[in-house]
TORFI-411996 format. One record per atom (N, C-alpha, C, O, CB): atom name; chain; residue number from 0; y, z, x. Coordinates in steps of 0.1 Angstrom, whole numbers, plus 2048, in hexadecimal, padded with zeros to 3 digits. Each point is the difference from the previous one (the first is absolute). Glycine has a CB too. Layout:
BEGIN
PT; CA; A; NUM; Y; Z; X
...
//
This chain:
BEGIN
PT; N; A; 0; C65; C45; F07
PT; CA; A; 0; 7F5; 804; 809
PT; C; A; 0; 802; 7FA; 80E
PT; O; A; 0; 805; 7F4; 801
PT; CB; A; 0; 7EB; 80D; 7EB
PT; N; A; 1; 80D; 806; 81E
PT; CA; A; 1; 802; 7FC; 80E
PT; C; A; 1; 7F4; 7FC; 807
PT; O; A; 1; 7F5; 806; 7FE
PT; CB; A; 1; 81E; 809; 802
PT; N; A; 2; 7EE; 7E6; 807
PT; CA; A; 2; 7F5; 7FC; 809
PT; C; A; 2; 803; 804; 80E
PT; O; A; 2; 80A; 7FC; 805
PT; CB; A; 2; 7F0; 7F0; 7EB
PT; N; A; 3; 7FD; 81C; 816
PT; CA; A; 3; 802; 805; 80D
PT; C; A; 3; 7F4; 7FD; 808
PT; O; A; 3; 7F6; 806; 7FF
PT; CB; A; 3; 81A; 80C; 7F9
PT; N; A; 4; 7F1; 7E4; 811
PT; CA; A; 4; 7F4; 7FC; 808
PT; C; A; 4; 803; 804; 80F
PT; O; A; 4; 80A; 7FC; 806
PT; CB; A; 4; 7F0; 7F1; 7EA
PT; N; A; 5; 7FD; 81C; 815
PT; CA; A; 5; 802; 805; 80E
PT; C; A; 5; 7F6; 7F9; 808
PT; O; A; 5; 7F5; 806; 804
PT; CB; A; 5; 814; 810; 7F4
PT; N; A; 6; 7FA; 7DE; 80C
PT; CA; A; 6; 7F7; 7F8; 808
PT; C; A; 6; 808; 7F7; 809
PT; O; A; 6; 809; 7F9; 7FC
PT; CB; A; 6; 7E5; 807; 7F2
PT; N; A; 7; 810; 802; 81F
PT; CA; A; 7; 808; 7F9; 80A
PT; C; A; 7; 800; 7F1; 7FF
PT; O; A; 7; 80A; 7F9; 800
PT; CB; A; 7; 7F2; 81A; 80F
PT; N; A; 8; 7F8; 7E7; 7EE
PT; CA; A; 8; 7FF; 7F2; 7FF
PT; C; A; 8; 807; 7FB; 7F3
PT; O; A; 8; 807; 7F6; 801
PT; CB; A; 8; 7E3; 80B; 80B
PT; N; A; 9; 814; 806; 7E9
PT; CA; A; 9; 807; 7FC; 7F4
PT; C; A; 9; 80F; 800; 801
PT; O; A; 9; 807; 7F8; 7FC
PT; CB; A; 9; 7E6; 811; 7F7
PT; N; A; 10; 818; 802; 814
PT; CA; A; 10; 80E; 801; 803
PT; C; A; 10; 805; 7F4; 808
PT; O; A; 10; 80A; 7FA; 7FD
PT; CB; A; 10; 7F4; 81F; 802
PT; N; A; 11; 7FB; 7E4; 80C
PT; CA; A; 11; 804; 7F5; 809
PT; C; A; 11; 800; 7F3; 7F8
PT; O; A; 11; 809; 7F8; 802
PT; CB; A; 11; 7EE; 814; 812
PT; N; A; 12; 7FF; 7F2; 7E4
PT; CA; A; 12; 7FF; 7F3; 7F9
PT; C; A; 12; 80B; 7FF; 7F6
PT; O; A; 12; 806; 7F5; 7FE
PT; CB; A; 12; 7E1; 80B; 805
PT; N; A; 13; 81C; 80B; 7F6
PT; CA; A; 13; 80B; 800; 7F6
PT; C; A; 13; 80D; 7FD; 806
PT; O; A; 13; 809; 7F9; 7FB
PT; CB; A; 13; 7EA; 817; 7F7
PT; N; A; 14; 80F; 7F7; 81A
PT; CA; A; 14; 80D; 7FE; 807
PT; C; A; 14; 801; 7F1; 805
PT; O; A; 14; 80B; 7FA; 800
PT; CB; A; 14; 7F5; 81E; 807
PT; N; A; 15; 7F5; 7E3; 7FE
PT; CA; A; 15; 801; 7F2; 805
PT; C; A; 15; 803; 7F6; 7F5
PT; O; A; 15; 808; 7F7; 801
PT; CB; A; 15; 7E7; 80F; 810
PT; N; A; 16; 80A; 7FC; 7E3
PT; CA; A; 16; 803; 7F7; 7F5
PT; C; A; 16; 80E; 802; 7FB
PT; O; A; 16; 807; 7F6; 7FD
PT; CB; A; 16; 7E1; 80B; 7FC
PT; N; A; 17; 81D; 80B; 807
PT; CA; A; 17; 80E; 802; 7FC
PT; C; A; 17; 80A; 7F9; 80A
PT; O; A; 17; 80A; 7FA; 7FB
PT; CB; A; 17; 7EF; 81D; 7FB
PT; N; A; 18; 804; 7EA; 817
PT; CA; A; 18; 808; 7FA; 80A
PT; C; A; 18; 800; 7F0; 7FE
PT; O; A; 18; 80A; 7FA; 800
PT; CB; A; 18; 7F2; 819; 810
PT; N; A; 19; 7F8; 7E8; 7EE
PT; CA; A; 19; 7FF; 7F1; 7FF
PT; C; A; 19; 807; 7FB; 7F3
PT; O; A; 19; 807; 7F6; 801
PT; CB; A; 19; 7E3; 80B; 80A
PT; N; A; 20; 815; 806; 7EA
PT; CA; A; 20; 806; 7FC; 7F4
PT; C; A; 20; 80E; 805; 7FE
PT; O; A; 20; 807; 7FC; 7F7
PT; CB; A; 20; 7E3; 803; 7FF
PT; N; A; 21; 81B; 80A; 813
PT; CA; A; 21; 80D; 806; 7FF
PT; C; A; 21; 802; 808; 7F3
PT; O; A; 21; 80A; 800; 7F9
PT; CB; A; 21; 7FF; 7ED; 814
PT; N; A; 22; 7ED; 81B; 7F0
PT; CA; A; 22; 800; 808; 7F4
PT; C; A; 22; 7FD; 80F; 804
PT; O; A; 22; 7FC; 803; 80B
PT; CB; A; 22; 7FD; 7E9; 7E6
PT; N; A; 23; 808; 81D; 805
PT; CA; A; 23; 7FC; 80E; 803
PT; C; A; 23; 7F1; 801; 801
PT; O; A; 23; 7F8; 7F8; 7FC
PT; CB; A; 23; 81D; 810; 7F8
PT; N; A; 24; 7E7; 804; 812
PT; CA; A; 24; 7F2; 802; 801
PT; C; A; 24; 7F9; 801; 7F2
PT; O; A; 24; 7F5; 7FB; 7FE
PT; CB; A; 24; 80F; 811; 818
PT; N; A; 25; 802; 7FC; 7E0
PT; CA; A; 25; 7FA; 800; 7F3
PT; C; A; 25; 7FF; 7F2; 7FA
PT; O; A; 25; 7F6; 7FD; 7F9
PT; CB; A; 25; 813; 81A; 803
PT; N; A; 26; 801; 7E0; 806
PT; CA; A; 26; 7FF; 7F3; 7FB
PT; C; A; 26; 7F5; 7F8; 807
PT; O; A; 26; 7F9; 7F8; 7F9
PT; CB; A; 26; 81F; 808; 801
PT; N; A; 27; 7E6; 802; 812
PT; CA; A; 27; 7F5; 7FA; 808
PT; C; A; 27; 7F3; 804; 7FB
PT; O; A; 27; 7F7; 7F7; 7FF
PT; CB; A; 27; 818; 808; 815
PT; N; A; 28; 7EF; 80D; 7E9
PT; CA; A; 28; 7F3; 805; 7FA
PT; C; A; 28; 7FE; 7FA; 7F3
PT; O; A; 28; 7F5; 7FB; 7FD
PT; CB; A; 28; 80D; 81B; 80F
PT; N; A; 29; 808; 7E9; 7EB
PT; CA; A; 29; 7FE; 7FA; 7F3
PT; C; A; 29; 7FD; 7F2; 801
PT; O; A; 29; 7F7; 7FB; 7F9
PT; CB; A; 29; 819; 815; 7FE
PT; N; A; 30; 7F7; 7E9; 812
PT; CA; A; 30; 7FD; 7F1; 802
PT; C; A; 30; 7F2; 7FE; 805
PT; O; A; 30; 7F9; 7F7; 7FA
PT; CB; A; 30; 81F; 806; 80C
PT; N; A; 31; 7E3; 80B; 804
PT; CA; A; 31; 7F3; 7FE; 805
PT; C; A; 31; 7F5; 803; 7F5
PT; O; A; 31; 7F6; 7F9; 7FF
PT; CB; A; 31; 813; 80E; 818
PT; N; A; 32; 7F9; 804; 7E1
PT; CA; A; 32; 7F7; 803; 7F6
PT; C; A; 32; 7FF; 7F5; 7F5
PT; O; A; 32; 7F6; 7FD; 7FC
PT; CB; A; 32; 80E; 81C; 809
PT; N; A; 33; 808; 7E2; 7F7
PT; CA; A; 33; 800; 7F6; 7F6
PT; C; A; 33; 7F9; 7F3; 805
PT; O; A; 33; 7F9; 7FA; 7F8
PT; CB; A; 33; 81D; 80F; 7FF
PT; N; A; 34; 7ED; 7F4; 815
PT; CA; A; 34; 7F9; 7F4; 806
PT; C; A; 34; 7F1; 802; 801
PT; O; A; 34; 7F8; 7F6; 7FD
PT; CB; A; 34; 81D; 805; 810
PT; N; A; 35; 7E6; 810; 7F7
PT; CA; A; 35; 7F2; 803; 801
PT; C; A; 35; 7F9; 800; 7F2
PT; O; A; 35; 7F6; 7FA; 7FF
PT; CB; A; 35; 80F; 814; 816
PT; N; A; 36; 802; 7F8; 7E1
PT; CA; A; 36; 7FA; 800; 7F3
PT; C; A; 36; 800; 7F1; 7FB
PT; O; A; 36; 7F6; 7FC; 7FA
PT; CB; A; 36; 813; 81B; 801
PT; N; A; 37; 802; 7E2; 807
PT; CA; A; 37; 800; 7F2; 7FB
PT; C; A; 37; 7F5; 7F7; 807
PT; O; A; 37; 7F9; 7F8; 7F9
PT; CB; A; 37; 81F; 80A; 803
PT; N; A; 38; 7E6; 800; 811
PT; CA; A; 38; 7F5; 7F9; 807
PT; C; A; 38; 7F3; 803; 7FA
PT; O; A; 38; 7F8; 7F7; 7FE
PT; CB; A; 38; 816; 809; 817
PT; N; A; 39; 7EF; 80D; 7E9
PT; CA; A; 39; 7F3; 804; 7FB
PT; C; A; 39; 7FD; 7FB; 7F2
PT; O; A; 39; 7F5; 7FC; 7FD
PT; CB; A; 39; 80C; 818; 811
PT; N; A; 40; 80A; 7EC; 7EA
PT; CA; A; 40; 7FE; 7FB; 7F2
PT; C; A; 40; 7FF; 7F1; 7FF
PT; O; A; 40; 7FA; 7FB; 7F6
PT; CB; A; 40; 813; 819; 803
PT; N; A; 41; 7F8; 7E5; 811
PT; CA; A; 41; 7FF; 7F1; 800
PT; C; A; 41; 7F3; 7FB; 806
PT; O; A; 41; 7FD; 7F4; 800
PT; CB; A; 41; 81C; 80C; 800
PT; N; A; 42; 7DF; 809; 806
PT; CA; A; 42; 7F4; 7FB; 807
PT; C; A; 42; 7F5; 7FD; 7F5
PT; O; A; 42; 800; 806; 7F6
PT; CB; A; 42; 806; 808; 81F
PT; N; A; 43; 7F2; 7E8; 7EF
PT; CA; A; 43; 7F5; 7FD; 7F7
PT; C; A; 43; 7F5; 80B; 7FF
PT; O; A; 43; 7FE; 807; 80A
PT; CB; A; 43; 806; 7E1; 7FC
PT; N; A; 44; 7F7; 819; 7EE
PT; CA; A; 44; 7F4; 809; 7FF
PT; C; A; 44; 7F4; 7F9; 804
PT; O; A; 44; 800; 7F3; 802
PT; CB; A; 44; 80B; 819; 7EB
PT; N; A; 45; 7EA; 7FB; 815
PT; CA; A; 45; 7F3; 7F9; 804
PT; C; A; 45; 7FC; 7F6; 7F5
PT; O; A; 45; 7FC; 7F5; 804
PT; CB; A; 45; 7FD; 81F; 809
PT; N; A; 46; 809; 7EF; 7E7
PT; CA; A; 46; 7FC; 7F7; 7F5
PT; C; A; 46; 809; 7F3; 801
PT; O; A; 46; 7FB; 7F5; 7FE
PT; CB; A; 46; 7FE; 81E; 7F3
PT; N; A; 47; 814; 7EF; 811
PT; CA; A; 47; 809; 7F5; 801
PT; C; A; 47; 7FC; 7F7; 80C
PT; O; A; 47; 801; 7F3; 7FF
PT; CB; A; 47; 812; 81A; 7F6
PT; N; A; 48; 7EA; 7F9; 816
PT; CA; A; 48; 7FC; 7F8; 80C
PT; C; A; 48; 7F3; 7F8; 7FD
PT; O; A; 48; 7FF; 7F4; 803
PT; CB; A; 48; 80C; 81D; 80C
PT; N; A; 49; 7EC; 7F6; 7EA
PT; CA; A; 49; 7F3; 7F9; 7FD
PT; C; A; 49; 803; 7F4; 7F7
PT; O; A; 49; 7FA; 7F5; 801
PT; CB; A; 49; 7F9; 821; 801
PT; N; A; 50; 815; 7EC; 7F3
PT; CA; A; 50; 804; 7F5; 7F7
PT; C; A; 50; 806; 7F5; 808
PT; O; A; 50; 7FD; 7F4; 7FD
PT; CB; A; 50; 806; 81C; 7F0
PT; N; A; 51; 806; 7F3; 81C
PT; CA; A; 51; 807; 7F5; 807
PT; C; A; 51; 7F7; 7F8; 809
PT; O; A; 51; 800; 7F4; 800
PT; CB; A; 51; 814; 81A; 800
PT; N; A; 52; 7E3; 7F9; 807
PT; CA; A; 52; 7F6; 7FA; 808
PT; C; A; 52; 7F6; 7F7; 7F8
PT; O; A; 52; 7FD; 7F5; 804
PT; CB; A; 52; 805; 81E; 80D
PT; N; A; 53; 7F9; 7F2; 7E4
PT; CA; A; 53; 7F8; 7F9; 7F8
PT; C; A; 53; 807; 7F3; 7FA
PT; O; A; 53; 7FA; 7F5; 800
PT; CB; A; 53; 7FA; 820; 7FA
PT; N; A; 54; 818; 7ED; 802
PT; CA; A; 54; 808; 7F5; 7FA
PT; C; A; 54; 802; 7F5; 80B
PT; O; A; 54; 800; 7F4; 7FC
PT; CB; A; 54; 80B; 81C; 7F4
PT; N; A; 55; 7F7; 7F4; 81C
PT; CA; A; 55; 802; 7F6; 80B
PT; C; A; 55; 7F4; 7F7; 802
PT; O; A; 55; 800; 7F5; 806
PT; CB; A; 55; 810; 81A; 805
PT; N; A; 56; 7E4; 7F6; 7F0
PT; CA; A; 56; 7F4; 7F9; 801
PT; C; A; 56; 7FB; 7FA; 7F3
PT; O; A; 56; 7F5; 7FB; 7FE
PT; CB; A; 56; 805; 814; 815
PT; N; A; 57; 80F; 7F1; 7E3
PT; CA; A; 57; 7FD; 7FB; 7F3
PT; C; A; 57; 7F6; 809; 7F8
PT; O; A; 57; 7F9; 7FC; 7F7
PT; CB; A; 57; 80A; 7EE; 812
PT; N; A; 58; 7FD; 823; 7FB
PT; CA; A; 58; 7F7; 809; 7F9
PT; C; A; 58; 808; 80B; 7F9
PT; O; A; 58; 80C; 801; 802
PT; CB; A; 58; 7E2; 7FB; 80F
PT; N; A; 59; 80B; 80C; 7E7
PT; CA; A; 59; 807; 80B; 7F9
PT; C; A; 59; 7F5; 80B; 7FC
PT; O; A; 59; 7F4; 7FD; 801
PT; CB; A; 59; 81F; 7F4; 7F7
PT; N; A; 60; 7F2; 81B; 805
PT; CA; A; 60; 7F7; 80A; 7FB
PT; C; A; 60; 7FA; 7FB; 7F2
PT; O; A; 60; 807; 7F9; 7F9
PT; CB; A; 60; 806; 81A; 813
PT; N; A; 61; 7E7; 7F1; 7F1
PT; CA; A; 61; 7FA; 7FD; 7F3
PT; C; A; 61; 808; 808; 7F6
PT; O; A; 61; 804; 80C; 802
PT; CB; A; 61; 7E5; 7F0; 808
PT; N; A; 62; 81A; 7FE; 7EA
PT; CA; A; 62; 807; 807; 7F6
PT; C; A; 62; 7F9; 80C; 7FA
PT; O; A; 62; 806; 809; 7FB
PT; CB; A; 62; 805; 7E1; 800
PT; N; A; 63; 7E7; 815; 806
PT; CA; A; 63; 7F8; 80B; 7FB
PT; C; A; 63; 7FE; 80B; 80A
PT; O; A; 63; 7F8; 80A; 7FD
PT; CB; A; 63; 7FD; 7E6; 7F4
PT; N; A; 64; 812; 80F; 81A
PT; CA; A; 64; 7FE; 80A; 80B
PT; C; A; 64; 804; 80E; 7FC
PT; O; A; 64; 80A; 802; 7F9
PT; CB; A; 64; 7FA; 7EC; 817
PT; N; A; 65; 7F3; 81C; 7F3
PT; CA; A; 65; 802; 80E; 7FD
PT; C; A; 65; 801; 808; 80C
PT; O; A; 65; 7F9; 7FC; 80A
PT; CB; A; 65; 7FB; 801; 7E0
PT; N; A; 66; 814; 80D; 817
PT; CA; A; 66; 800; 809; 80C
PT; C; A; 66; 7F3; 807; 802
PT; O; A; 66; 7F8; 802; 7F6
PT; CB; A; 66; 821; 801; 807
PT; N; A; 67; 7E4; 800; 80F
PT; CA; A; 67; 7F4; 807; 803
PT; C; A; 67; 801; 80F; 7FB
PT; O; A; 67; 80A; 806; 7FF
PT; CB; A; 67; 7F2; 7EC; 815
PT; N; A; 68; 7F8; 813; 7E8
PT; CA; A; 68; 800; 80E; 7FB
PT; C; A; 68; 800; 809; 80C
PT; O; A; 68; 7FE; 7FC; 80C
PT; CB; A; 68; 7F5; 7FE; 7E0
PT; N; A; 69; 811; 813; 812
PT; CA; A; 69; 800; 80A; 80B
PT; C; A; 69; 7F2; 801; 806
PT; O; A; 69; 7FF; 803; 80C
PT; CB; A; 69; 813; 809; 7E8
PT; N; A; 70; 7E4; 7F3; 803
PT; CA; A; 70; 7F2; 801; 805
PT; C; A; 70; 7FD; 7F5; 80B
PT; O; A; 70; 7F9; 802; 809
PT; CB; A; 70; 800; 808; 7E1
PT; N; A; 71; 80C; 7EA; 814
PT; CA; A; 71; 7FE; 7F5; 809
PT; C; A; 71; 806; 804; 80E
PT; O; A; 71; 7F9; 7FD; 80A
PT; CB; A; 71; 807; 7F2; 7E3
PT; N; A; 72; 80C; 816; 813
PT; CA; A; 72; 806; 805; 80D
PT; C; A; 72; 7F7; 80B; 806
PT; O; A; 72; 7FF; 800; 80C
PT; CB; A; 72; 818; 7F9; 7EC
PT; N; A; 73; 7E4; 810; 800
PT; CA; A; 73; 7F8; 80B; 805
PT; C; A; 73; 7F3; 7FB; 806
PT; O; A; 73; 7FC; 804; 80B
PT; CB; A; 73; 80E; 80B; 7E3
PT; N; A; 74; 7F0; 7E7; 80C
PT; CA; A; 74; 7F4; 7FA; 805
PT; C; A; 74; 802; 7F9; 80D
PT; O; A; 74; 7F9; 801; 80A
PT; CB; A; 74; 7FE; 7FD; 7DF
PT; N; A; 75; 814; 7FA; 817
PT; CA; A; 75; 804; 7F9; 80C
PT; C; A; 75; 803; 809; 80C
PT; O; A; 75; 7FB; 7FE; 80B
PT; CB; A; 75; 80E; 7F0; 7E7
PT; N; A; 76; 7FE; 81D; 80B
PT; CA; A; 76; 802; 80A; 80B
PT; C; A; 76; 7F3; 806; 806
PT; O; A; 76; 7FF; 801; 80C
PT; CB; A; 76; 817; 805; 7E8
PT; N; A; 77; 7E1; 7FD; 803
PT; CA; A; 77; 7F3; 805; 805
PT; C; A; 77; 7F8; 7F6; 807
PT; O; A; 77; 7F9; 802; 80A
PT; CB; A; 77; 807; 80E; 7E3
PT; N; A; 78; 801; 7E3; 80F
PT; CA; A; 78; 7F9; 7F5; 806
PT; C; A; 78; 806; 7FE; 80E
PT; O; A; 78; 7F8; 7FE; 80A
PT; CB; A; 78; 803; 7F7; 7E0
PT; N; A; 79; 812; 80C; 818
PT; CA; A; 79; 806; 7FD; 80D
PT; C; A; 79; 7FE; 80C; 809
PT; O; A; 79; 7FF; 7FE; 80C
PT; CB; A; 79; 812; 7F4; 7E9
PT; N; A; 80; 7EF; 81A; 806
PT; CA; A; 80; 7FF; 80C; 809
PT; C; A; 80; 7F1; 804; 802
PT; O; A; 80; 7FD; 807; 809
PT; CB; A; 80; 81A; 800; 7EF
PT; N; A; 81; 7E0; 7F4; 7FF
PT; CA; A; 81; 7F2; 804; 801
PT; C; A; 81; 7FE; 80E; 7FB
PT; O; A; 81; 7F5; 805; 803
PT; CB; A; 81; 809; 7EB; 811
PT; N; A; 82; 80B; 815; 7E5
PT; CA; A; 82; 7FF; 80E; 7FB
PT; C; A; 82; 7FD; 7FF; 7F1
PT; O; A; 82; 806; 7F8; 7F9
PT; CB; A; 82; 809; 812; 819
PT; N; A; 83; 7E9; 7FF; 7E9
PT; CA; A; 83; 7FD; 801; 7F2
PT; C; A; 83; 80A; 809; 7F9
PT; O; A; 83; 7FF; 802; 7F4
PT; CB; A; 83; 7E9; 7FA; 810
//
């Protein structure tokens, strides 16, 4: 399967990365995509951030903690927007 991107900025960025690394344009695209995917996968989730912040203060989530129901989000949305 072929990837064909017709975008001047994408082309310029791929060429610049290829020049900097001394590699081909396809290799530069692969490198950039792998790095972007790795970065995103290594980032903290909101829950992980909350756990870290709580732990730094000697706190933690309650073990009996349950996720909110969809109805709770629905009610909150209506409360915030003032719409029924």
